[in-house]
VOGU-3710 file (C-alpha; in Angstrom, 3 decimals, decimal comma):
1> mldtlvlmts> -8,137/29,986/-34,009  -9,337/26,891/-36,234  -6,292/25,438/-35,379  -7,074/25,829/-31,382  -10,587/24,539/-32,040  -9,126/21,163/-33,635  -6,832/20,782/-30,809  -9,549/21,019/-28,427  -11,625/18,656/-29,893  -9,077/15,958/-30,463
11> hktaqtmkpa> -9,144/12,518/-28,571  -7,955/12,451/-24,849  -4,906/10,650/-24,233  -5,375/7,821/-22,001  -4,332/8,705/-18,274  -1,096/7,281/-17,461  1,141/6,731/-14,371  4,625/5,576/-13,244  5,301/2,119/-12,557  6,221/3,098/-8,951
21> taakklgvyl> 2,732/4,800/-8,368  0,852/1,666/-10,284  2,963/-0,897/-7,950  2,133/1,228/-4,658  -1,505/1,022/-6,007  -1,323/-2,751/-6,375  0,472/-3,140/-3,018  3,471/-4,853/-4,595  7,213/-4,332/-4,113  8,443/-2,451/-7,408
31> eatpaefreg> 11,630/-3,891/-7,511  10,029/-7,574/-7,577  7,777/-6,714/-10,491  8,755/-7,973/-14,460  10,825/-5,691/-15,994  8,351/-4,952/-18,749  6,306/-3,595/-15,702  8,989/-1,337/-14,296  10,340/-0,275/-17,452  6,860/1,241/-19,289
41> vvsrtelnal> 4,069/3,327/-18,067  0,691/1,973/-16,992  -2,662/3,358/-17,975  -5,750/3,302/-15,778  -7,289/0,903/-17,894  -4,233/-1,630/-17,372  -4,195/-0,745/-13,586  -8,029/-1,618/-13,379  -7,394/-4,803/-15,264  -4,510/-5,835/-13,194
51> qtdppewlqe> -6,749/-5,035/-9,968  -9,819/-7,086/-11,436  -8,004/-10,117/-12,997  -4,570/-10,169/-11,890  -1,831/-12,125/-13,790  -0,041/-14,947/-12,186  3,084/-12,846/-11,314  1,076/-10,397/-9,515  -0,875/-12,987/-7,677  2,695/-14,756/-6,609
61> lrrngphprp> 4,020/-11,186/-5,413  0,935/-10,717/-3,367  0,960/-14,203/-1,947  4,985/-14,575/-1,197  6,337/-11,339/-1,732  8,601/-9,577/-1,205  6,093/-6,964/0,188  6,602/-3,378/0,262  7,077/-1,794/3,696  3,316/-0,560/4,245
71> vvaaklgvsi> 2,335/-4,277/3,347  4,866/-5,576/5,931  3,628/-3,329/8,547  0,171/-4,278/8,162  0,895/-7,882/8,352  2,937/-7,607/11,371  0,295/-5,100/13,087  2,737/-2,158/13,663  3,477/1,316/11,730  6,102/1,979/9,031
81> sglarggvte> 7,897/3,892/11,817  7,778/0,864/14,021  9,348/-1,215/11,384  12,100/1,470/11,085  12,469/1,609/14,813  12,805/-2,412/14,700  15,487/-2,091/12,328  13,383/-3,452/9,318  13,985/-1,035/6,073  13,914/-3,609/3,204
91> altteqidal> 10,856/-5,510/1,806  10,078/-8,868/3,336  8,812/-12,070/1,938  5,772/-13,753/3,340  8,140/-16,328/4,827  10,264/-13,757/6,751  7,288/-12,094/8,141  5,724/-15,482/9,252  9,320/-16,132/11,193  9,269/-12,548/12,518
101> kkeapewlqq> 5,701/-13,334/14,161  7,030/-16,587/15,466  10,315/-15,159/16,953  8,131/-12,300/18,504  11,260/-10,152/19,142  10,866/-7,467/21,911  10,581/-4,524/19,507  7,709/-6,389/17,536  6,048/-7,010/20,897  6,236/-3,270/21,832
111> eratqaevrk> 5,227/-1,575/18,605  2,264/-4,091/18,525  1,227/-2,631/21,961  2,061/0,547/20,739  -0,099/0,422/17,816  -3,158/-0,971/19,777  -2,838/1,878/21,968  -3,173/3,989/19,072  -5,966/2,482/17,739  -7,719/2,391/21,141
121> eavrikekna> -7,048/6,245/21,456  -8,727/6,828/17,818  -11,874/4,828/18,710  -11,815/6,819/22,097  -11,674/10,317/20,176  -14,006/9,148/17,549  -16,599/8,420/20,365  -15,910/11,727/22,211  -16,498/13,448/18,866  -19,660/11,434/17,985
131> arddrqa> -20,966/12,351/21,646  -20,431/16,089/21,082  -22,071/16,029/17,829  -25,076/14,325/19,501  -25,299/16,980/22,053  -25,186/19,782/19,500  -27,740/18,200/17,272
//
């Protein structure tokens, strides 16, 4: 009983996460991070510090990439599925993203149009629901 009480009152360990989770939260491509980041674990405190005061390597990755697919999709104005349909399966650098924007291939134009329709539909549904809620109030 006393052993259990001692265990219950001992210090809590710091919450940690895998490097992949931390990279996702930071919006960077894991394979492009420094080895010490990829090979360790990241505590909540360390993650907060990286977010508040990013080191040079993190600033560089965010600026120039390579960027993970969710970031690439956002920068191109398409969905992640749209990237896949367009044949983009790898991380891209900012330079590659800018080149794609300039080239504006058919698939990118089509996916952007699709994404615009999805956003319009989401707004329409939100307004419809708000109007319904107003009538019920």
